C-alpha positions in Angstrom: -4.8 12.0 -16.0 -7.3 13.3 -13.3 -7.4 11.5 -10.0 -11.1 10.9 -10.5 -10.4 9.1 -13.7 -7.8 7.0 -12.1 -10.1 6.0 -9.2 -13.0 5.3 -11.6 -10.7 2.8 -13.4 -10.1 1.0 -10.2 -13.8 -0.1 -10.4 -12.7 -3.1 -12.4 -11.1 -4.8 -9.4 -12.8 -8.0 -8.5 -14.7 -8.1 -5.3 -13.3 -11.5 -4.6 -9.8 -10.0 -4.5 -10.8 -7.9 -1.5 -11.7 -10.6 0.9 -12.2 -8.3 3.8 -13.7 -9.1 7.2 -14.8 -7.3 10.3 -13.0 -5.6 13.2 -12.0 -6.4 16.8 -11.2 -4.2 19.7 -8.4 -2.9 22.0 -7.0 0.4 23.2 -3.5 1.9 23.3 -2.5 4.7 25.7 -3.3 8.2 24.4 -5.6 9.4 21.6 -5.4 7.3 18.4 -6.1 10.1 16.0 -9.8 9.6 15.6 -12.3 11.9 13.8 -14.1 14.8 15.5 -17.8 14.9 15.9 -18.3 15.6 12.2 -16.2 12.7 11.1 -13.2 14.7 9.9 -10.9 17.5 10.9 -13.8 20.0 11.3 -15.4 18.9 8.1 -17.2 15.6 7.4 -15.9 15.7 3.8 -12.4 16.5 4.9 -9.5 14.8 3.0 -7.8 14.3 6.4 -10.3 12.5 8.5 -8.0 12.1 11.5 -6.8 14.4 14.2 -3.3 14.7 15.6 -3.1 13.0 19.0 -1.7 14.7 22.0 0.1 13.4 25.1 0.8 10.0 23.5 2.7 7.6 25.7 4.0 4.3 24.3 6.2 2.5 26.8 8.5 -0.2 25.6 8.7 1.0 21.9 12.3 1.8 20.8 10.8 3.3 17.6 8.6 5.7 19.5 11.5 6.7 21.7 13.6 7.4 18.6 11.0 9.5 16.8 10.1 11.4 20.0 13.8 12.3 20.5 14.2 13.3 16.9 10.9 15.2 16.9 10.4 13.7 13.4 9.0 10.5 11.9 10.5 8.9 8.8 8.1 6.8 6.7 9.0 4.6 3.8 6.5 4.8 0.9 6.0 4.2 -2.8 5.5 7.2 -5.1 4.8 5.7 -8.5 1.5 3.9 -7.8 -1.6 6.1 -8.7 -4.4 5.8 -6.2 -2.2 4.1 -3.6 1.2 5.9 -3.3 1.9 8.6 -5.8 4.0 11.8 -5.9 3.1 14.4 -8.4 6.4 15.4 -10.2 5.2 19.0 -10.7 3.7 19.8 -7.3 5.5 17.4 -5.1 2.1 16.4 -3.6 1.7 12.9 -2.2 -1.6 11.2 -2.6 -3.1 7.7 -2.3 -4.7 5.2 0.1 -1.3 4.0 1.5 0.1 7.5 2.0 -3.0 8.5 4.0 -2.8 5.3 6.1 0.8 6.4 6.8 -0.3 9.9 7.8 -3.0 8.5 10.0 -0.5 6.4 11.9 1.8 9.4 12.3 -1.0 11.5 13.6 -2.0 8.8 16.1 1.5 8.9 17.4 1.3 12.7 17.7 3.1 13.8 14.6 1.5 16.3 12.2 2.4 16.6 8.5 5.2 19.1 9.1 7.0 16.4 11.3 6.9 13.7 8.6 9.7 12.9 6.2 8.6 10.5 3.4 11.2 8.3 1.8 10.6 6.4 -1.4 12.0 2.9 -0.9 12.2 0.3 -3.7 10.6 -3.0 -3.0 13.9 -4.9 -2.8 15.2 -2.5 -0.1 12.2 -2.4 2.3 13.3 -4.9 4.9 16.9 -3.6 4.9 15.7 0.0 5.4 13.8 -1.1 8.4 16.6 -3.2 9.8 19.1 -0.4 9.3 16.8 2.2 11.0 16.6 4.3 7.8 12.9 4.5 8.2 10.6 4.2 11.2 7.9 2.2 9.4 6.8 1.4 5.9 3.4 1.7 4.2 3.4 0.9 0.5 1.6 -2.2 -0.9 3.7 -4.3 1.4 2.5 -7.9 1.4 2.7 -9.8 4.7 4.8 -12.9 4.2 6.5 -15.4 6.5 9.9 -14.8 4.9 9.7 -11.1 5.5 8.6 -11.7 9.1 12.1 -13.3 9.7 13.6 -9.8 9.5 10.7 -7.4 10.4 7.3 -7.2 12.0 4.0 -6.3 10.4 0.9 -4.5 11.7 -2.4 -5.1 10.0 -3.4 -6.2 7.4 -5.2 -3.0 6.5 -6.1 -4.0 2.9 -6.3 -7.2 0.8 -5.9 -7.6 -3.0 -4.4 -10.1 -5.5 -1.8 -10.4 -8.2 -2.9 -9.4 -11.7 -1.5 -8.8 -15.2 -1.0 -5.6 -17.3 -0.4 -5.9 -21.1 -0.4 -3.7 -24.1 -3.8 -2.7 -25.4 -3.3 -4.4 -28.7 -2.0 -7.7 -27.3 -4.6 -10.4 -27.3 -2.2 -13.3 -26.7 -2.3 -12.9 -22.9 -5.7 -13.2 -21.3 -4.7 -14.7 -17.9 -1.8 -16.2 -16.0 -2.3 -19.4 -18.1 -0.8 -17.6 -21.1 2.6 -16.7 -19.6 4.7 -19.4 -21.2 7.4 -17.9 -23.4 6.6 -14.4 -22.2 8.8 -11.8 -20.5 7.1 -10.9 -17.2 8.3 -7.8 -15.4 7.8 -6.9 -11.7 9.7 -5.1 -9.0 12.8 -6.8 -7.7 12.1 -8.3 -4.2 8.4 -8.2 -4.7 6.1 -11.2 -3.9 4.6 -11.1 -7.5 8.1 -11.5 -9.0 8.9 -14.3 -6.6 5.6 -16.0 -7.6 6.5 -15.9 -11.3 10.0 -17.3 -10.6 8.7 -20.1 -8.4 5.5 -21.1 -10.2 5.7 -20.1 -13.8 8.8 -21.9 -15.2 7.8 -21.3 -18.8 8.0 -17.5 -18.3 11.0 -15.3 -18.2 11.0 -13.2 -15.0 12.4 -9.7 -15.3 13.1 -7.7 -12.1 13.4 -3.9 -12.1 13.6 -1.4 -9.2 10.2 0.2 -9.9 6.9 -0.9 -11.3 6.8 2.2 -13.3 10.1 1.1 -15.0 8.3 -2.2 -15.9 5.5 -0.2 -17.4 7.9 1.8 -19.5 9.5 -1.4 -20.8 6.0 -2.8 -21.5 5.1 0.2 -23.7 8.5 0.0 -25.4 7.8 -3.8 -26.1 10.9 -4.8 -24.2 8.8 -7.0 -21.9 5.4 -8.6 -22.6 3.5 -8.2 -19.4 3.8 -6.4 -16.0 2.6 -8.2 -12.9 1.9 -6.9 -9.4 -1.2 -6.4 -7.3 -4.3 -5.7 -9.5 -5.1 -2.5 -7.6 -1.7 -1.0 -8.7 -2.1 -2.2 -12.3 -5.5 -0.6 -12.7 -4.0 2.7 -11.8 -1.4 2.4 -14.5 -4.0 1.4 -17.1 -6.0 4.4 -16.1 -3.1 6.7 -16.7 -2.6 5.4 -20.3 -5.8 3.7 -21.4 -4.9 3.9 -25.1 -1.7 1.8 -24.5 -2.5 -0.5 -21.6 -5.1 -2.9 -20.2 -5.5 -5.2 -17.3 -6.5 -8.8 -18.2 -7.8 -11.8 -16.3 -8.7 -12.1 -12.6 -6.4 -11.9 -9.5 -4.7 -15.2 -9.0 -3.2 -14.7 -5.5 -4.2 -13.1 -2.2 -2.0 -10.3 -1.0 -2.5 -8.9 2.5 -1.0 -5.3 2.8 0.6 -4.7 6.2 2.6 -1.9 7.8 6.3 -2.8 8.0 7.8 -2.3 11.5 11.2 -2.8 13.1 11.6 -6.4 14.3 10.6 -6.9 18.0 8.8 -3.6 18.5 5.7 -5.3 19.8 4.5 -2.1 21.6 4.3 -0.2 18.3 2.7 -3.2 16.5 0.0 -3.4 19.2 -0.5 0.3 19.0 -1.0 0.4 15.2 -3.2 -2.7 15.3 -5.4 -1.2 17.9 -5.6 2.1 15.9 -6.8 0.1 12.9 -9.3 -1.8 15.1 -10.8 1.2 16.9 -10.4 3.6 13.9 -12.8 2.0 11.5 -14.6 5.3 10.7 -11.2 6.9 9.8 -10.2 3.9 7.7 -13.4 4.0 5.8 -13.1 7.7 5.1 -9.5 7.2 3.9 -10.7 4.4 1.6 -13.7 6.5 0.4 -11.4 9.5 -0.3 -8.9 7.6 -2.3 -10.7 4.5 -3.7 -14.4 5.3 -3.2 -15.0 5.9 -6.9 -14.6 2.2 -7.5 -18.2 1.8 -6.3 -17.2 -1.2 -4.1 -18.6 -1.4 -0.6 -15.9 -3.0 1.4 -15.2 -3.8 5.1 -11.9 -3.2 6.8 -9.9 -6.4 7.3 -9.4 -7.8 10.8 -5.8 -7.4 12.0 -3.6 -10.4 12.7 -2.1 -10.7 16.2 
């Protein structure tokens, strides 16, 4: 499946699901990895529309002190979500909106691609990976919730979407979330979509697996009846296998994607939030490069303090 085809399929996402607003302002110390005069790294159409910052100083951030000492930055990501966070099994290349957001943050902190270690972390293990120090930050369709804020901090949001439903192409019994009674509904263990099904859809049987891709495999095998997560993710899966799968209904929640950070590192949180705020042109190019084929004209969401 070509990337262009995947991105084109994302055009079905409802505009209402991306309830985005404008930006504010602020400034961290040091360059924030903005574009050059052409809007990219020497090329206005560049796939890397950020520059690597130099002489970055970030006082009061234990995370920054750690990565500076290690001369390496470890980023938690997803690698099974086309268009957002995806790793090509053959080439090892990582692509997607979330992955490029992660790279932009690293560049703003002064770390180029050769100093980045990506780690694929299942949804259920994200908070613990940050608490344990296994990763320095996490970018991967990570919804901001009050419960998660008890263990970690978030920068952002940098994107907003909503929960949707993926079913088999020949299944006409499920047209929306109102049709889930008696159905086996699969999502990633520890994810907010699975928690929503467990809490608010008592007539459905919730099935939790480590990966969304595992849910999709079980859907195709008819072990489960529906896969639920953010609609942007589901459209990518439907685009990969349009003869077998389809997205139905409209988004029925609002999910704000944030950058997961170690608890209490307010200096790093402020840095990333200011990067988002002042780096609108970079954000827009990252969006256009990865999701621009949707045809949607969107604005970057305002960060939350």
